[in-house]
C-alpha positions in Angstrom: 44.0 106.3 78.7 47.1 107.2 76.7 50.3 105.6 77.9 52.5 108.2 79.7 55.8 109.0 78.0 59.0 110.7 79.0 60.7 113.5 77.2 64.3 112.3 77.0 65.5 115.5 75.5 66.2 117.0 78.9 68.1 113.9 79.9 70.2 114.0 76.8 70.9 117.7 77.4 71.9 117.1 81.0 74.2 114.2 80.0 75.8 116.3 77.3 76.2 119.2 79.7 77.9 117.0 82.3 80.3 115.6 79.7 81.1 119.1 78.5 81.8 120.0 82.2 84.0 117.0 82.6 86.1 117.7 79.5 86.4 121.5 80.0 89.4 121.6 82.4 92.8 120.2 81.3 93.5 116.6 82.4 96.4 116.5 84.8 99.4 114.4 84.0 99.2 110.9 85.5 98.2 107.3 85.2 94.4 106.7 85.0 93.0 103.1 85.4 89.8 103.4 83.5 87.0 100.8 83.8 85.3 99.9 80.5 82.1 98.0 79.7 82.2 94.2 80.0 79.7 93.9 77.2 77.1 96.6 76.9 78.7 99.7 75.6 76.1 101.8 77.4 77.8 101.0 80.7 80.7 103.4 80.0 80.7 106.3 82.4 80.8 110.0 81.4 84.0 110.4 83.5 85.7 107.5 81.6 84.8 109.1 78.3 86.2 112.4 79.5 89.5 110.9 80.5 89.9 108.7 77.4 89.1 111.6 75.1 91.9 113.8 76.7 94.6 111.1 77.2 97.9 111.4 75.4 98.1 107.6 75.3 95.7 104.7 75.9 97.3 101.5 77.0 95.2 98.5 75.9 95.5 94.7 76.3 94.5 94.3 72.6 94.3 97.5 70.5 92.0 95.7 68.0 89.5 94.9 70.7 89.6 98.4 72.2 89.4 100.1 68.9 85.7 99.1 68.7 84.9 100.8 72.0 86.9 104.0 71.2 85.5 104.2 67.6 81.9 103.9 69.0 82.5 107.1 71.0 84.6 108.8 68.4 87.7 108.8 70.6 90.9 109.2 68.6 93.6 109.2 71.3 96.6 107.0 70.2 96.5 103.4 71.5 99.4 101.2 72.4 99.4 97.5 73.6 100.2 96.8 77.2 99.8 93.1 78.1 101.5 90.3 80.1 103.9 89.5 77.2 105.3 93.0 76.8 104.7 94.6 80.2 108.3 94.2 81.4 109.6 96.0 78.3 106.9 98.7 78.2 106.8 99.6 81.9 110.1 101.7 81.9 108.8 103.5 78.7 105.5 104.3 80.3 107.2 105.5 83.6 109.5 107.8 81.5 106.4 109.2 79.7 104.7 109.9 83.0 107.9 111.7 84.2 107.6 113.9 81.0 104.1 114.9 82.1 102.1 112.6 79.8 98.5 111.7 80.6 98.1 108.0 80.2 95.0 105.9 80.5 95.1 102.1 81.2 92.2 99.9 80.1 91.7 96.2 79.9 89.8 94.3 77.2 86.7 94.6 79.4 85.9 95.7 83.0 88.1 97.1 85.6 91.9 97.2 85.0 94.2 95.2 87.3 91.4 92.7 88.2 93.1 89.5 86.7 94.6 91.8 84.1 98.1 93.2 83.7 98.8 96.6 85.2 99.3 96.2 88.9 103.1 96.4 88.7 102.9 99.5 86.5 100.5 101.0 89.1 102.8 100.1 91.9 105.9 101.6 90.2 104.0 104.7 89.3 103.0 105.2 92.9 106.5 104.6 94.1 107.8 107.2 91.6 105.4 109.8 93.0 103.2 110.1 89.9 99.5 111.0 90.1 97.4 107.9 89.9 93.6 107.7 89.7 91.1 104.9 89.3 87.8 105.5 87.4 85.2 103.0 88.7 82.8 101.2 86.4 81.9 97.7 85.3 83.5 94.7 86.9 82.4 91.1 86.0 83.0 89.7 89.5 80.7 92.3 91.1 78.1 92.0 88.4 78.0 88.2 88.8 78.0 88.5 92.6 75.0 90.9 92.5 72.8 88.5 90.5 74.0 85.1 91.7 71.7 84.9 94.6 74.5 84.0 97.0 75.6 85.8 100.2 77.5 89.1 99.5 78.5 90.1 103.0 81.9 88.4 102.5 83.4 87.2 99.3 86.8 86.2 97.9 87.7 86.8 94.2 90.3 84.1 93.4 90.9 84.8 89.7 91.4 81.9 87.4 91.8 78.3 88.7 94.8 76.3 87.3 94.1 74.7 83.9 95.1 71.2 85.0 92.8 69.1 87.1 95.3 68.0 89.8 96.6 71.6 90.4 93.0 72.9 90.2 91.8 70.5 92.9 94.8 71.4 95.1 93.9 75.1 94.8 90.2 74.4 95.5 91.2 72.5 98.7 93.2 75.5 99.8 90.1 77.7 99.5 87.7 75.1 100.9 87.6 76.6 104.4 87.3 80.3 103.4 84.1 81.5 105.2 83.0 83.6 102.2 81.4 83.3 98.7 84.1 82.3 96.3 84.3 84.0 92.9 86.3 82.6 89.9 86.9 83.6 86.3 86.8 80.7 83.8 86.9 80.1 80.1 83.9 78.4 78.5 86.0 75.5 77.4 87.3 74.7 80.9 84.1 75.6 82.8 82.6 72.0 82.7 85.9 70.5 84.1 86.3 73.3 86.6 82.7 72.8 87.9 83.3 69.0 88.1 86.4 69.5 90.2 84.7 72.1 92.4 81.9 69.6 93.1 84.3 66.8 93.7 86.2 68.7 96.3 83.6 70.9 97.9 80.5 68.7 97.7 77.0 70.0 96.9 77.4 73.6 97.9 75.1 76.2 96.4 76.7 77.8 93.3 76.1 79.8 90.2 77.6 80.2 86.8 77.2 83.6 85.0 78.1 84.1 81.4 77.9 86.8 78.7 77.2 89.3 81.5 75.4 92.5 80.2 75.3 91.1 76.7 72.4 90.0 74.6 72.7 86.3 75.6 73.4 86.9 79.3 72.6 83.8 81.4 72.9 82.8 85.0 72.7 79.1 86.0 72.0 78.5 89.7 71.9 75.3 91.7 74.3 73.0 93.6 77.8 72.4 92.5 77.1 68.7 91.6 73.9 69.7 89.8 75.6 72.4 87.7 78.5 70.1 87.0 76.1 67.5 85.6 74.3 70.2 83.6 77.5 71.6 82.1 78.7 68.0 81.2 75.5 67.7 79.0 75.3 71.2 77.8 78.6 73.2 77.5 78.3 77.0 77.6 79.7 79.7 75.4 81.2 83.1 76.4 83.4 84.1 79.3 82.2 82.8 82.6 82.2 83.7 86.3 81.7 80.8 88.7 80.5 81.5 92.2 80.4 79.1 95.1 78.7 79.5 98.5 80.6 79.5 101.8 81.0 76.3 103.8 78.3 75.6 106.3 79.5 74.3 109.6 76.6 72.5 111.5 76.4 70.4 114.6 76.1 67.3 112.4 79.3 68.2 110.6 81.0 68.8 114.0 79.9 65.3 115.1 81.3 63.8 111.9 84.6 65.7 112.5 84.9 64.4 116.1 84.3 60.8 115.0 87.0 61.1 112.3 89.3 62.8 114.8 88.9 60.0 117.4 90.0 57.4 114.8 92.9 59.6 113.4 94.3 60.5 116.8 94.9 56.8 117.6 97.9 57.0 115.2 98.6 60.7 114.6 99.4 63.9 116.5 96.6 66.4 116.8 98.3 68.7 114.2 98.5 65.8 111.6 95.1 64.5 112.5 93.5 67.9 112.1 95.1 68.3 108.7 94.0 64.9 107.5 90.4 65.3 108.7 90.2 68.8 107.3 91.2 67.6 103.9 89.0 64.5 104.0 85.8 66.4 105.1 86.5 69.8 103.5 86.1 71.5 106.9 88.3 74.4 107.8 91.5 73.2 109.6 91.2 75.7 112.4 87.7 74.3 113.2 89.0 70.7 113.2 91.9 71.7 115.5 89.5 73.5 117.9 87.3 70.4 118.1 90.4 68.3 118.7 91.4 70.5 121.6 87.9 70.1 123.1 88.1 66.4 122.6 91.3 66.3 124.6 90.0 68.4 127.4 87.0 66.1 127.7 89.3 63.1 127.9 88.1 61.6 124.7 91.6 61.4 123.2 94.3 59.2 124.6 96.9 60.1 122.0 100.3 61.5 122.7 100.6 65.3 123.3 101.7 67.5 120.5 104.6 69.9 120.7 102.6 72.8 119.3 104.3 76.1 118.8 
């Protein structure tokens, strides 16, 4: 039996027709935040192509990088760099051009603009000035990684990049330890092993994943526990930009029992507030949960410590 085949000519005609429809009307003046592919150029949307092709100016983090994308689709709109080092100088110029009725597209090196990329101050000031602003959705590395990590997606926190130094990084991780959601971080391949080691040291063996080279030829997702992934990265460093995902903390009866035992010892010398903070940091349990157990301990008569002046 012959293998069935699909005639893609109709699909190509429909796509071409839709692009023609998108580009037919004039593009209104305003600021357009345009998502671009994070790797696979096929992930560009027809609407993104239509806006980029009609823009008066395309603001890019790196014009050399963006030139590859624009040349691939024969887009010849003028590009201009807009990045963290020149944003303060460029922003008034861009706002003046918007006031003149220019159509300006903002893109990042990859993915959705303003997500750990420069641009939010420009967007905020454009809004305050009453200019038209639009966002064109598309690829976003945190969402792609979250989709394929195999971790809960009902609640998640994108926390950008962790600090580069270990002490500051561990402090930041402790601040996020009690967040009841999947944590999502960006990380460079050179710092990924150290970051994973610090995550494991602070958070323990939580389920986690590391996604790299998303949508590209060598896409890879490593899944396991934080300590297991830390050991794997120590032996086999990775290449390519990474997204690290960490599962939410799990509070069980056994953990609560451990918290209560630590609280009973701590409350012999500390106020409930200080004891809650100390036990929270020692066990990586949310402080509000520790404090709640401390209150229950007091009500049951299991704490003979002095009362706190809580406000």
